[in-house]
Structures are given as C-alpha cells and as structure tokens.
All heavy atoms as a GROMACS GRO file, in nm:
protein
  589
    1MET      N    1  -0.019  -9.110   5.990
    1MET     CA    2  -0.001  -9.101   5.846
    1MET      C    3   0.042  -8.959   5.812
    1MET      O    4  -0.006  -8.864   5.869
    1MET     CB    5  -0.131  -9.136   5.774
    1MET     CG    6  -0.125  -9.098   5.627
    1MET     SD    7  -0.263  -9.153   5.528
    1MET     CE    8  -0.216  -9.323   5.510
    2ASP      N    9   0.130  -8.950   5.715
    2ASP     CA   10   0.166  -8.816   5.668
    2ASP      C   11   0.111  -8.795   5.528
    2ASP      O   12   0.065  -8.888   5.462
    2ASP     CB   13   0.318  -8.793   5.673
    2ASP     CG   14   0.396  -8.893   5.590
    2ASP    OD1   15   0.345  -8.939   5.487
    2ASP    OD2   16   0.510  -8.923   5.627
    3ILE      N   17   0.115  -8.674   5.484
    3ILE     CA   18   0.050  -8.636   5.357
    3ILE      C   19   0.111  -8.706   5.236
    3ILE      O   20   0.042  -8.729   5.138
    3ILE     CB   21   0.047  -8.483   5.340
    3ILE    CG1   22  -0.062  -8.444   5.242
    3ILE    CG2   23   0.181  -8.428   5.300
    3ILE    CD1   24  -0.127  -8.315   5.271
    4GLN      N   25   0.236  -8.747   5.244
    4GLN     CA   26   0.299  -8.816   5.130
    4GLN      C   27   0.239  -8.954   5.107
    4GLN      O   28   0.252  -9.009   4.998
    4GLN     CB   29   0.451  -8.829   5.150
    4GLN     CG   30   0.527  -8.701   5.134
    4GLN     CD   31   0.527  -8.615   5.260
    4GLN    OE1   32   0.490  -8.661   5.368
    4GLN    NE2   33   0.566  -8.491   5.247
    5ASN      N   34   0.175  -9.012   5.207
    5ASN     CA   35   0.120  -9.147   5.194
    5ASN      C   36  -0.029  -9.150   5.158
    5ASN      O   37  -0.088  -9.256   5.154
    5ASN     CB   38   0.141  -9.224   5.325
    5ASN     CG   39   0.287  -9.246   5.353
    5ASN    OD1   40   0.368  -9.260   5.262
    5ASN    ND2   41   0.322  -9.247   5.480
    6LEU      N   42  -0.088  -9.035   5.131
    6LEU     CA   43  -0.229  -9.032   5.095
    6LEU      C   44  -0.252  -9.083   4.954
    6LEU      O   45  -0.171  -9.059   4.865
    6LEU     CB   46  -0.283  -8.889   5.106
    6LEU     CG   47  -0.288  -8.829   5.245
    6LEU    CD1   48  -0.330  -8.684   5.236
    6LEU    CD2   49  -0.381  -8.907   5.334
    7VAL      N   50  -0.364  -9.150   4.935
    7VAL     CA   51  -0.404  -9.196   4.803
    7VAL      C   52  -0.465  -9.077   4.729
    7VAL      O   53  -0.557  -9.014   4.780
    7VAL     CB   54  -0.507  -9.311   4.813
    7VAL    CG1   55  -0.557  -9.350   4.676
    7VAL    CG2   56  -0.449  -9.430   4.885
    8PRO      N   57  -0.412  -9.041   4.612
    8PRO     CA   58  -0.465  -8.926   4.539
    8PRO      C   59  -0.612  -8.944   4.501
    8PRO      O   60  -0.655  -9.052   4.465
    8PRO     CB   61  -0.380  -8.920   4.411
    8PRO     CG   62  -0.260  -9.002   4.441
    8PRO     CD   63  -0.302  -9.104   4.542
    9VAL      N   64  -0.688  -8.835   4.513
    9VAL     CA   65  -0.828  -8.835   4.474
    9VAL      C   66  -0.848  -8.717   4.380
    9VAL      O   67  -0.809  -8.604   4.412
    9VAL     CB   68  -0.921  -8.818   4.597
    9VAL    CG1   69  -1.066  -8.811   4.553
    9VAL    CG2   70  -0.900  -8.931   4.697
   10ASP      N   71  -0.903  -8.744   4.263
   10ASP     CA   72  -0.930  -8.638   4.166
   10ASP      C   73  -1.081  -8.619   4.155
   10ASP      O   74  -1.157  -8.716   4.147
   10ASP     CB   75  -0.873  -8.672   4.029
   10ASP     CG   76  -0.721  -8.674   4.030
   10ASP    OD1   77  -0.662  -8.580   4.087
   10ASP    OD2   78  -0.662  -8.768   3.974
   11TYR      N   79  -1.121  -8.493   4.155
   11TYR     CA   80  -1.261  -8.458   4.138
   11TYR      C   81  -1.268  -8.329   4.057
   11TYR      O   82  -1.196  -8.234   4.087
   11TYR     CB   83  -1.332  -8.439   4.273
   11TYR     CG   84  -1.473  -8.392   4.256
   11TYR    CD1   85  -1.573  -8.480   4.218
   11TYR    CD2   86  -1.506  -8.259   4.272
   11TYR    CE1   87  -1.703  -8.436   4.197
   11TYR    CE2   88  -1.636  -8.213   4.251
   11TYR     CZ   89  -1.732  -8.303   4.214
   11TYR     OH   90  -1.860  -8.260   4.191
   12SER      N   91  -1.351  -8.327   3.958
   12SER     CA   92  -1.370  -8.207   3.876
   12SER      C   93  -1.236  -8.156   3.822
   12SER      O   94  -1.206  -8.037   3.826
   12SER     CB   95  -1.441  -8.099   3.958
   12SER     OG   96  -1.480  -7.992   3.877
   13ASN      N   97  -1.155  -8.250   3.776
   13ASN     CA   98  -1.022  -8.221   3.720
   13ASN      C   99  -0.929  -8.151   3.817
   13ASN      O  100  -0.842  -8.074   3.778
   13ASN     CB  101  -1.034  -8.138   3.591
   13ASN     CG  102  -1.105  -8.215   3.483
   13ASN    OD1  103  -1.082  -8.334   3.464
   13ASN    ND2  104  -1.195  -8.148   3.413
   14GLN      N  105  -0.947  -8.176   3.946
   14GLN     CA  106  -0.861  -8.119   4.049
   14GLN      C  107  -0.824  -8.227   4.150
   14GLN      O  108  -0.903  -8.316   4.178
   14GLN     CB  109  -0.930  -8.005   4.123
   14GLN     CG  110  -0.958  -7.886   4.037
   14GLN     CD  111  -1.016  -7.772   4.119
   14GLN    OE1  112  -0.974  -7.748   4.230
   14GLN    NE2  113  -1.113  -7.703   4.062
   15ARG      N  114  -0.705  -8.217   4.206
   15ARG     CA  115  -0.665  -8.306   4.315
   15ARG      C  116  -0.729  -8.252   4.442
   15ARG      O  117  -0.720  -8.134   4.471
   15ARG     CB  118  -0.512  -8.304   4.324
   15ARG     CG  119  -0.448  -8.390   4.429
   15ARG     CD  120  -0.444  -8.540   4.406
   15ARG     NE  121  -0.425  -8.591   4.275
   15ARG     CZ  122  -0.313  -8.644   4.229
   15ARG    NH1  123  -0.205  -8.647   4.301
   15ARG    NH2  124  -0.309  -8.694   4.108
   16VAL      N  125  -0.797  -8.338   4.517
   16VAL     CA  126  -0.868  -8.295   4.637
   16VAL      C  127  -0.830  -8.382   4.756
   16VAL      O  128  -0.778  -8.493   4.739
   16VAL     CB  129  -1.021  -8.298   4.618
   16VAL    CG1  130  -1.066  -8.204   4.508
   16VAL    CG2  131  -1.070  -8.440   4.590
   17LEU      N  132  -0.855  -8.332   4.876
   17LEU     CA  133  -0.843  -8.409   4.998
   17LEU      C  134  -0.982  -8.432   5.054
   17LEU      O  135  -1.063  -8.339   5.061
   17LEU     CB  136  -0.760  -8.334   5.103
   17LEU     CG  137  -0.611  -8.324   5.077
   17LEU    CD1  138  -0.548  -8.232   5.181
   17LEU    CD2  139  -0.548  -8.460   5.081
   18LEU      N  140  -1.010  -8.554   5.094
   18LEU     CA  141  -1.136  -8.586   5.157
   18LEU      C  142  -1.129  -8.548   5.304
   18LEU      O  143  -1.021  -8.544   5.363
   18LEU     CB  144  -1.166  -8.735   5.143
   18LEU     CG  145  -1.162  -8.792   5.002
   18LEU    CD1  146  -1.180  -8.943   5.004
   18LEU    CD2  147  -1.269  -8.727   4.916
   19SER      N  148  -1.244  -8.524   5.365
   19SER     CA  149  -1.247  -8.493   5.509
   19SER      C  150  -1.177  -8.602   5.589
   19SER      O  151  -1.105  -8.573   5.684
   19SER     CB  152  -1.391  -8.480   5.557
   19SER     OG  153  -1.458  -8.378   5.490
   20SER      N  154  -1.197  -8.725   5.550
   20SER     CA  155  -1.134  -8.836   5.622
   20SER      C  156  -0.982  -8.832   5.609
   20SER      O  157  -0.910  -8.866   5.703
   20SER     CB  158  -1.188  -8.970   5.571
   20SER     OG  159  -1.164  -8.984   5.432
   21GLN      N  160  -0.931  -8.790   5.494
   21GLN     CA  161  -0.786  -8.778   5.476
   21GLN      C  162  -0.728  -8.665   5.560
   21GLN      O  163  -0.624  -8.681   5.623
   21GLN     CB  164  -0.753  -8.755   5.329
   21GLN     CG  165  -0.783  -8.875   5.241
   21GLN     CD  166  -0.764  -8.844   5.093
   21GLN    OE1  167  -0.810  -8.740   5.046
   21GLN    NE2  168  -0.697  -8.932   5.023
   22VAL      N  169  -0.796  -8.551   5.563
   22VAL     CA  170  -0.752  -8.438   5.644
   22VAL      C  171  -0.749  -8.480   5.791
   22VAL      O  172  -0.653  -8.454   5.863
   22VAL     CB  173  -0.842  -8.314   5.623
   22VAL    CG1  174  -0.804  -8.203   5.720
   22VAL    CG2  175  -0.834  -8.267   5.479
   23ALA      N  176  -0.855  -8.548   5.836
   23ALA     CA  177  -0.862  -8.593   5.974
   23ALA      C  178  -0.746  -8.687   6.007
   23ALA      O  179  -0.683  -8.675   6.112
   23ALA     CB  180  -0.996  -8.663   5.999
   24GLU      N  181  -0.717  -8.778   5.917
   24GLU     CA  182  -0.609  -8.874   5.940
   24GLU      C  183  -0.475  -8.804   5.952
   24GLU      O  184  -0.396  -8.834   6.042
   24GLU     CB  185  -0.607  -8.978   5.828
   24GLU     CG  186  -0.520  -9.097   5.859
   24GLU     CD  187  -0.538  -9.210   5.759
   24GLU    OE1  188  -0.638  -9.212   5.684
   24GLU    OE2  189  -0.450  -9.296   5.757
   25VAL      N  190  -0.447  -8.710   5.863
   25VAL     CA  191  -0.320  -8.637   5.867
   25VAL      C  192  -0.305  -8.559   5.997
   25VAL      O  193  -0.198  -8.555   6.056
   25VAL     CB  194  -0.307  -8.543   5.744
   25VAL    CG1  195  -0.191  -8.447   5.760
   25VAL    CG2  196  -0.289  -8.625   5.617
   26PHE      N  197  -0.414  -8.498   6.044
   26PHE     CA  198  -0.409  -8.418   6.166
   26PHE      C  199  -0.433  -8.498   6.293
   26PHE      O  200  -0.435  -8.443   6.403
   26PHE     CB  201  -0.508  -8.301   6.157
   26PHE     CG  202  -0.459  -8.191   6.069
   26PHE    CD1  203  -0.507  -8.178   5.940
   26PHE    CD2  204  -0.363  -8.102   6.114
   26PHE    CE1  205  -0.461  -8.076   5.857
   26PHE    CE2  206  -0.315  -8.001   6.032
   26PHE     CZ  207  -0.365  -7.988   5.904
   27GLY      N  208  -0.456  -8.628   6.277
   27GLY     CA  209  -0.474  -8.714   6.394
   27GLY      C  210  -0.601  -8.684   6.472
   27GLY      O  211  -0.600  -8.683   6.595
   28THR      N  212  -0.709  -8.662   6.401
   28THR     CA  213  -0.837  -8.632   6.464
   28THR      C  214  -0.947  -8.710   6.394
   28THR      O  215  -0.919  -8.802   6.318
   28THR     CB  216  -0.864  -8.478   6.462
   28THR    OG1  217  -0.976  -8.450   6.545
   28THR    CG2  218  -0.884  -8.425   6.322
   29THR      N  219  -1.071  -8.674   6.418
   29THR     CA  220  -1.183  -8.744   6.357
   29THR      C  221  -1.247  -8.658   6.248
   29THR      O  222  -1.230  -8.536   6.246
   29THR     CB  223  -1.292  -8.777   6.462
   29THR    OG1  224  -1.347  -8.654   6.511
   29THR    CG2  225  -1.234  -8.858   6.577
   30THR      N  226  -1.324  -8.721   6.163
   30THR     CA  227  -1.394  -8.646   6.059
   30THR      C  228  -1.497  -8.552   6.121
   30THR      O  229  -1.523  -8.445   6.067
   30THR     CB  230  -1.462  -8.739   5.956
   30THR    OG1  231  -1.549  -8.828   6.023
   30THR    CG2  232  -1.360  -8.816   5.876
   31ASN      N  233  -1.553  -8.590   6.234
   31ASN     CA  234  -1.651  -8.502   6.300
   31ASN      C  235  -1.586  -8.370   6.342
   31ASN      O  236  -1.647  -8.264   6.329
   31ASN     CB  237  -1.715  -8.570   6.421
   31ASN     CG  238  -1.818  -8.672   6.380
   31ASN    OD1  239  -1.871  -8.668   6.269
   31ASN    ND2  240  -1.847  -8.766   6.468
   32VAL      N  241  -1.463  -8.375   6.393
   32VAL     CA  242  -1.392  -8.253   6.432
   32VAL      C  243  -1.365  -8.167   6.309
   32VAL      O  244  -1.385  -8.045   6.311
   32VAL     CB  245  -1.260  -8.287   6.506
   32VAL    CG1  246  -1.173  -8.163   6.522
   32VAL    CG2  247  -1.290  -8.350   6.641
   33ILE      N  248  -1.325  -8.230   6.198
   33ILE     CA  249  -1.299  -8.156   6.074
   33ILE      C  250  -1.429  -8.090   6.026
   33ILE      O  251  -1.431  -7.973   5.990
   33ILE     CB  252  -1.241  -8.248   5.965
   33ILE    CG1  253  -1.106  -8.306   6.009
   33ILE    CG2  254  -1.230  -8.177   5.831
   33ILE    CD1  255  -0.998  -8.204   6.039
   34LYS      N  256  -1.538  -8.164   6.028
   34LYS     CA  257  -1.667  -8.111   5.983
   34LYS      C  258  -1.714  -7.995   6.070
   34LYS      O  259  -1.765  -7.895   6.020
   34LYS     CB  260  -1.772  -8.222   5.980
   34LYS     CG  261  -1.748  -8.324   5.870
   34LYS     CD  262  -1.847  -8.438   5.880
   34LYS     CE  263  -1.815  -8.546   5.780
   34LYS     NZ  264  -1.909  -8.659   5.790
   35GLU      N  265  -1.700  -8.008   6.202
   35GLU     CA  266  -1.740  -7.900   6.293
   35GLU      C  267  -1.654  -7.776   6.272
   35GLU      O  268  -1.705  -7.664   6.271
   35GLU     CB  269  -1.733  -7.946   6.439
   35GLU     CG  270  -1.847  -8.035   6.480
   35GLU     CD  271  -1.982  -7.966   6.467
   35GLU    OE1  272  -1.998  -7.853   6.516
   35GLU    OE2  273  -2.073  -8.027   6.407
   36ASN      N  274  -1.523  -7.794   6.258
   36ASN     CA  275  -1.435  -7.679   6.233
   36ASN      C  276  -1.470  -7.611   6.101
   36ASN      O  277  -1.469  -7.488   6.092
   36ASN     CB  278  -1.289  -7.721   6.235
   36ASN     CG  279  -1.238  -7.747   6.374
   36ASN    OD1  280  -1.288  -7.692   6.472
   36ASN    ND2  281  -1.138  -7.832   6.385
   37PHE      N  282  -1.501  -7.690   5.999
   37PHE     CA  283  -1.541  -7.633   5.871
   37PHE      C  284  -1.672  -7.555   5.886
   37PHE      O  285  -1.684  -7.442   5.839
   37PHE     CB  286  -1.556  -7.741   5.764
   37PHE     CG  287  -1.614  -7.688   5.637
   37PHE    CD1  288  -1.536  -7.613   5.550
   37PHE    CD2  289  -1.746  -7.710   5.605
   37PHE    CE1  290  -1.590  -7.561   5.433
   37PHE    CE2  291  -1.801  -7.659   5.488
   37PHE     CZ  292  -1.722  -7.584   5.403
   38ARG      N  293  -1.768  -7.615   5.952
   38ARG     CA  294  -1.898  -7.550   5.972
   38ARG      C  295  -1.882  -7.416   6.044
   38ARG      O  296  -1.943  -7.316   6.008
   38ARG     CB  297  -1.992  -7.640   6.050
   38ARG     CG  298  -2.135  -7.589   6.056
   38ARG     CD  299  -2.230  -7.691   6.119
   38ARG     NE  300  -2.197  -7.721   6.257
   38ARG     CZ  301  -2.236  -7.648   6.363
   38ARG    NH1  302  -2.307  -7.539   6.343
   38ARG    NH2  303  -2.205  -7.684   6.484
   39TYR      N  304  -1.795  -7.413   6.141
   39TYR     CA  305  -1.769  -7.291   6.219
   39TYR      C  306  -1.704  -7.183   6.132
   39TYR      O  307  -1.727  -7.064   6.151
   39TYR     CB  308  -1.681  -7.326   6.338
   39TYR     CG  309  -1.644  -7.209   6.424
   39TYR    CD1  310  -1.738  -7.151   6.510
   39TYR    CD2  311  -1.516  -7.156   6.422
   39TYR    CE1  312  -1.706  -7.043   6.590
   39TYR    CE2  313  -1.482  -7.049   6.502
   39TYR     CZ  314  -1.576  -6.992   6.586
   39TYR     OH  315  -1.543  -6.886   6.663
   40SER      N  316  -1.620  -7.224   6.036
   40SER     CA  317  -1.542  -7.129   5.954
   40SER      C  318  -1.589  -7.120   5.810
   40SER      O  319  -1.520  -7.062   5.726
   40SER     CB  320  -1.395  -7.171   5.955
   40SER     OG  321  -1.346  -7.179   6.086
   41LYS      N  322  -1.702  -7.178   5.777
   41LYS     CA  323  -1.749  -7.191   5.639
   41LYS      C  324  -1.752  -7.060   5.563
   41LYS      O  325  -1.722  -7.056   5.444
   41LYS     CB  326  -1.887  -7.255   5.636
   41LYS     CG  327  -1.935  -7.290   5.497
   41LYS     CD  328  -2.066  -7.365   5.503
   41LYS     CE  329  -2.112  -7.398   5.363
   41LYS     NZ  330  -2.235  -7.478   5.366
   42LYS      N  331  -1.783  -6.950   5.629
   42LYS     CA  332  -1.793  -6.820   5.560
   42LYS      C  333  -1.658  -6.776   5.501
   42LYS      O  334  -1.654  -6.688   5.416
   42LYS     CB  335  -1.848  -6.714   5.654
   42LYS     CG  336  -1.760  -6.686   5.773
   42LYS     CD  337  -1.824  -6.584   5.866
   42LYS     CE  338  -1.738  -6.568   5.989
   42LYS     NZ  339  -1.807  -6.582   6.112
   43GLN      N  340  -1.549  -6.839   5.543
   43GLN     CA  341  -1.417  -6.803   5.492
   43GLN      C  342  -1.383  -6.877   5.362
   43GLN      O  343  -1.279  -6.849   5.302
   43GLN     CB  344  -1.309  -6.835   5.597
   43GLN     CG  345  -1.325  -6.757   5.724
   43GLN     CD  346  -1.223  -6.797   5.828
   43GLN    OE1  347  -1.118  -6.850   5.796
   43GLN    NE2  348  -1.255  -6.771   5.954
   44PHE      N  349  -1.466  -6.971   5.324
   44PHE     CA  350  -1.438  -7.054   5.208
   44PHE      C  351  -1.544  -7.038   5.100
   44PHE      O  352  -1.660  -7.014   5.129
   44PHE     CB  353  -1.430  -7.201   5.250
   44PHE     CG  354  -1.329  -7.227   5.358
   44PHE    CD1  355  -1.368  -7.246   5.488
   44PHE    CD2  356  -1.193  -7.230   5.328
   44PHE    CE1  357  -1.276  -7.269   5.588
   44PHE    CE2  358  -1.100  -7.252   5.427
   44PHE     CZ  359  -1.141  -7.272   5.557
   45GLU      N  360  -1.502  -7.058   4.976
   45GLU     CA  361  -1.595  -7.048   4.863
   45GLU      C  362  -1.615  -7.187   4.801
   45GLU      O  363  -1.518  -7.253   4.764
   45GLU     CB  364  -1.537  -6.952   4.758
   45GLU     CG  365  -1.629  -6.929   4.642
   45GLU     CD  366  -1.570  -6.831   4.540
   45GLU    OE1  367  -1.480  -6.752   4.576
   45GLU    OE2  368  -1.615  -6.835   4.425
   46GLU      N  369  -1.742  -7.226   4.791
   46GLU     CA  370  -1.774  -7.356   4.733
   46GLU      C  371  -1.727  -7.360   4.587
   46GLU      O  372  -1.745  -7.265   4.513
   46GLU     CB  373  -1.924  -7.384   4.740
   46GLU     CG  374  -1.959  -7.525   4.694
   46GLU     CD  375  -2.104  -7.561   4.718
   46GLU    OE1  376  -2.175  -7.487   4.788
   46GLU    OE2  377  -2.145  -7.665   4.666
   47GLY      N  378  -1.666  -7.470   4.547
   47GLY     CA  379  -1.614  -7.485   4.411
   47GLY      C  380  -1.472  -7.434   4.396
   47GLY      O  381  -1.406  -7.461   4.297
   48VAL      N  382  -1.425  -7.358   4.495
   48VAL     CA  383  -1.288  -7.308   4.495
   48VAL      C  384  -1.209  -7.374   4.607
   48VAL      O  385  -1.106  -7.437   4.584
   48VAL     CB  386  -1.283  -7.155   4.511
   48VAL    CG1  387  -1.140  -7.105   4.522
   48VAL    CG2  388  -1.355  -7.086   4.397
   49HIS      N  389  -1.260  -7.365   4.730
   49HIS     CA  390  -1.192  -7.420   4.846
   49HIS      C  391  -1.249  -7.554   4.889
   49HIS      O  392  -1.183  -7.628   4.962
   49HIS     CB  393  -1.202  -7.322   4.963
   49HIS     CG  394  -1.143  -7.189   4.933
   49HIS    ND1  395  -1.220  -7.075   4.923
   49HIS    CD2  396  -1.015  -7.150   4.909
   49HIS    CE1  397  -1.142  -6.972   4.895
   49HIS    NE2  398  -1.017  -7.015   4.884
   50TYR      N  399  -1.370  -7.582   4.849
   50TYR     CA  400  -1.431  -7.710   4.884
   50TYR      C  401  -1.540  -7.744   4.783
   50TYR      O  402  -1.590  -7.658   4.711
   50TYR     CB  403  -1.490  -7.707   5.026
   50TYR     CG  404  -1.615  -7.623   5.042
   50TYR    CD1  405  -1.741  -7.681   5.035
   50TYR    CD2  406  -1.608  -7.486   5.064
   50TYR    CE1  407  -1.856  -7.605   5.050
   50TYR    CE2  408  -1.722  -7.409   5.079
   50TYR     CZ  409  -1.846  -7.469   5.072
   50TYR     OH  410  -1.959  -7.393   5.086
   51PHE      N  411  -1.573  -7.872   4.779
   51PHE     CA  412  -1.684  -7.922   4.697
   51PHE      C  413  -1.783  -7.988   4.790
   51PHE      O  414  -1.744  -8.066   4.878
   51PHE     CB  415  -1.636  -8.026   4.594
   51PHE     CG  416  -1.542  -7.970   4.491
   51PHE    CD1  417  -1.406  -7.984   4.504
   51PHE    CD2  418  -1.592  -7.904   4.381
   51PHE    CE1  419  -1.319  -7.933   4.410
   51PHE    CE2  420  -1.505  -7.852   4.285
   51PHE     CZ  421  -1.370  -7.867   4.301
   52LYS      N  422  -1.909  -7.959   4.774
   52LYS     CA  423  -2.014  -8.024   4.851
   52LYS      C  424  -2.087  -8.120   4.759
   52LYS      O  425  -2.153  -8.078   4.664
   52LYS     CB  426  -2.111  -7.922   4.908
   52LYS     CG  427  -2.216  -7.984   4.996
   52LYS     CD  428  -2.305  -7.881   5.060
   52LYS     CE  429  -2.409  -7.949   5.147
   52LYS     NZ  430  -2.495  -7.849   5.210
   53LEU      N  431  -2.073  -8.249   4.786
   53LEU     CA  432  -2.134  -8.352   4.702
   53LEU      C  433  -2.249  -8.417   4.776
   53LEU      O  434  -2.247  -8.432   4.897
   53LEU     CB  435  -2.030  -8.458   4.667
   53LEU     CG  436  -1.900  -8.410   4.603
   53LEU    CD1  437  -1.810  -8.527   4.574
   53LEU    CD2  438  -1.928  -8.331   4.478
   54SER      N  439  -2.348  -8.460   4.699
   54SER     CA  440  -2.460  -8.535   4.755
   54SER      C  441  -2.516  -8.627   4.648
   54SER      O  442  -2.481  -8.617   4.531
   54SER     CB  443  -2.568  -8.439   4.808
   54SER     OG  444  -2.618  -8.362   4.702
   55GLY      N  445  -2.602  -8.716   4.692
   55GLY     CA  446  -2.672  -8.805   4.600
   55GLY      C  447  -2.580  -8.889   4.513
   55GLY      O  448  -2.481  -8.944   4.559
   56THR      N  449  -2.613  -8.895   4.385
   56THR     CA  450  -2.540  -8.977   4.289
   56THR      C  451  -2.394  -8.936   4.279
   56THR      O  452  -2.306  -9.022   4.272
   56THR     CB  453  -2.607  -8.966   4.150
   56THR    OG1  454  -2.744  -9.002   4.162
   56THR    CG2  455  -2.538  -9.056   4.048
   57GLU      N  456  -2.369  -8.808   4.281
   57GLU     CA  457  -2.233  -8.757   4.270
   57GLU      C  458  -2.146  -8.805   4.388
   57GLU      O  459  -2.033  -8.848   4.369
   57GLU     CB  460  -2.237  -8.604   4.266
   57GLU     CG  461  -2.118  -8.539   4.205
   57GLU     CD  462  -2.139  -8.389   4.188
   57GLU    OE1  463  -2.219  -8.328   4.263
   57GLU    OE2  464  -2.075  -8.334   4.099
   58LEU      N  465  -2.199  -8.799   4.509
   58LEU     CA  466  -2.126  -8.845   4.627
   58LEU      C  467  -2.104  -8.995   4.622
   58LEU      O  468  -1.994  -9.044   4.650
   58LEU     CB  469  -2.202  -8.806   4.754
   58LEU     CG  470  -2.139  -8.851   4.885
   58LEU    CD1  471  -1.999  -8.795   4.901
   58LEU    CD2  472  -2.228  -8.808   5.002
   59ARG      N  473  -2.207  -9.070   4.585
   59ARG     CA  474  -2.193  -9.216   4.575
   59ARG      C  475  -2.087  -9.254   4.472
   59ARG      O  476  -2.008  -9.345   4.494
   59ARG     CB  477  -2.327  -9.280   4.541
   59ARG     CG  478  -2.422  -9.286   4.660
   59ARG     CD  479  -2.546  -9.370   4.632
   59ARG     NE  480  -2.633  -9.313   4.529
   59ARG     CZ  481  -2.722  -9.218   4.550
   59ARG    NH1  482  -2.739  -9.169   4.671
   59ARG    NH2  483  -2.796  -9.172   4.452
   60ALA      N  484  -2.082  -9.184   4.360
   60ALA     CA  485  -1.984  -9.214   4.256
   60ALA      C  486  -1.842  -9.188   4.306
   60ALA      O  487  -1.751  -9.268   4.283
   60ALA     CB  488  -2.012  -9.131   4.131
   61LEU      N  489  -1.821  -9.078   4.377
   61LEU     CA  490  -1.688  -9.048   4.430
   61LEU      C  491  -1.647  -9.149   4.536
   61LEU      O  492  -1.535  -9.199   4.534
   61LEU     CB  493  -1.681  -8.906   4.488
   61LEU     CG  494  -1.543  -8.866   4.541
   61LEU    CD1  495  -1.441  -8.862   4.428
   61LEU    CD2  496  -1.550  -8.734   4.614
   62LYS      N  497  -1.739  -9.185   4.625
   62LYS     CA  498  -1.708  -9.284   4.728
   62LYS      C  499  -1.672  -9.418   4.665
   62LYS      O  500  -1.578  -9.485   4.708
   62LYS     CB  501  -1.827  -9.303   4.822
   62LYS     CG  502  -1.841  -9.191   4.922
   62LYS     CD  503  -1.958  -9.219   5.015
   62LYS     CE  504  -1.969  -9.116   5.124
   62LYS     NZ  505  -2.078  -9.146   5.219
   63SER      N  506  -1.744  -9.456   4.562
   63SER     CA  507  -1.715  -9.581   4.492
   63SER      C  508  -1.577  -9.576   4.428
   63SER      O  509  -1.500  -9.670   4.435
   63SER     CB  510  -1.822  -9.609   4.387
   63SER     OG  511  -1.788  -9.722   4.311
   64LYS      N  512  -1.547  -9.464   4.365
   64LYS     CA  513  -1.417  -9.446   4.300
   64LYS      C  514  -1.304  -9.456   4.402
   64LYS      O  515  -1.202  -9.520   4.378
   64LYS     CB  516  -1.414  -9.311   4.230
   64LYS     CG  517  -1.284  -9.278   4.162
   64LYS     CD  518  -1.293  -9.140   4.098
   64LYS     CE  519  -1.156  -9.092   4.054
   64LYS     NZ  520  -1.162  -8.956   4.000
   65VAL      N  521  -1.322  -9.391   4.517
   65VAL     CA  522  -1.220  -9.392   4.621
   65VAL      C  523  -1.201  -9.532   4.678
   65VAL      O  524  -1.090  -9.578   4.694
   65VAL     CB  525  -1.253  -9.290   4.733
   65VAL    CG1  526  -1.161  -9.306   4.852
   65VAL    CG2  527  -1.246  -9.148   4.678
   66ARG      N  528  -1.311  -9.600   4.706
   66ARG     CA  529  -1.302  -9.737   4.759
   66ARG      C  530  -1.231  -9.828   4.660
   66ARG      O  531  -1.151  -9.912   4.699
   66ARG     CB  532  -1.441  -9.790   4.789
   66ARG     CG  533  -1.491  -9.763   4.926
   66ARG     CD  534  -1.612  -9.848   4.960
   66ARG     NE  535  -1.724  -9.824   4.869
   66ARG     CZ  536  -1.818  -9.734   4.889
   66ARG    NH1  537  -1.814  -9.658   4.997
   66ARG    NH2  538  -1.916  -9.718   4.804
   67ASN      N  539  -1.262  -9.814   4.533
   67ASN     CA  540  -1.204  -9.902   4.433
   67ASN      C  541  -1.059  -9.870   4.402
   67ASN      O  542  -0.987  -9.952   4.347
   67ASN     CB  543  -1.286  -9.897   4.303
   67ASN     CG  544  -1.424  -9.956   4.323
   67ASN    OD1  545  -1.445 -10.040   4.410
   67ASN    ND2  546  -1.519  -9.912   4.244
   68SER      N  547  -1.011  -9.750   4.435
   68SER     CA  548  -0.873  -9.715   4.404
   68SER      C  549  -0.781  -9.722   4.525
   68SER      O  550  -0.661  -9.711   4.512
   68SER     CB  551  -0.865  -9.572   4.345
   68SER     OG  552  -0.901  -9.478   4.444
   69ALA      N  553  -0.838  -9.742   4.645
   69ALA     CA  554  -0.756  -9.748   4.767
   69ALA      C  555  -0.672  -9.874   4.764
   69ALA      O  556  -0.719  -9.982   4.728
   69ALA     CB  557  -0.844  -9.747   4.890
   70PRO      N  558  -0.543  -9.862   4.801
   70PRO     CA  559  -0.458  -9.981   4.804
   70PRO      C  560  -0.503 -10.074   4.915
   70PRO      O  561  -0.554 -10.029   5.018
   70PRO     CB  562  -0.318  -9.925   4.831
   70PRO     CG  563  -0.342  -9.794   4.898
   70PRO     CD  564  -0.474  -9.744   4.844
   71ALA      N  565  -0.484 -10.202   4.893
   71ALA     CA  566  -0.519 -10.300   4.997
   71ALA      C  567  -0.428 -10.280   5.116
   71ALA      O  568  -0.308 -10.261   5.101
   71ALA     CB  569  -0.505 -10.441   4.939
   72SER      N  570  -0.486 -10.283   5.235
   72SER     CA  571  -0.403 -10.266   5.355
   72SER      C  572  -0.328 -10.395   5.382
   72SER      O  573  -0.374 -10.504   5.353
   72SER     CB  574  -0.489 -10.228   5.474
   72SER     OG  575  -0.589 -10.325   5.494
   73THR      N  576  -0.210 -10.380   5.437
   73THR     CA  577  -0.128 -10.496   5.467
   73THR      C  578  -0.126 -10.519   5.618
   73THR      O  579  -0.119 -10.424   5.695
   73THR     CB  580   0.017 -10.476   5.417
   73THR    OG1  581   0.068 -10.355   5.472
   73THR    CG2  582   0.023 -10.471   5.267
   74PRO      N  583  -0.136 -10.644   5.660
   74PRO     CA  584  -0.138 -10.674   5.805
   74PRO      C  585  -0.006 -10.649   5.870
   74PRO      O  586   0.095 -10.636   5.817
   74PRO     CB  587  -0.177 -10.820   5.811
   74PRO     CG  588  -0.163 -10.876   5.675
   74PRO     CD  589  -0.152 -10.761   5.581
   0.00000   0.00000   0.00000
C-alpha cells in the first residue's frame, strides 16, 4: 500500500496517521513501529508529533476508524 491509498483519520482537528497505517506503508508490523517509537520517544513531543490515547478516547477513535474504513473487495 502507498500513502495515497490510506483512509484519512482526523483527531483533535488534525490529520493523523495511525501506527497500523505507518506499518502498512513501510511494509512492517505495528510492533516494529511501536518499538522504534519507544526507542526514539525523547525526540518527539506529545500533542505535536504524536497523540497518546487511552480509555474512552482510544475506543472512540477506534470505533470511528472502523466505521469509516472502506469495505475491502475480494
């Protein structure tokens, strides 16, 4: 998949990429993306370079993404 085919995701009035989308574009797994982020986290500022969601906020975003994803075609 290339970046032009990603389903747009908006959060906090900004267009964002999910870890799963980044992994798909780079042809890797979300675990690799998460480990690389964890290793380099000090280089990024929360709310500027990334958003950390949990609880109700995370569930709401996941629901929104699932409901807006186009149906896959066989």
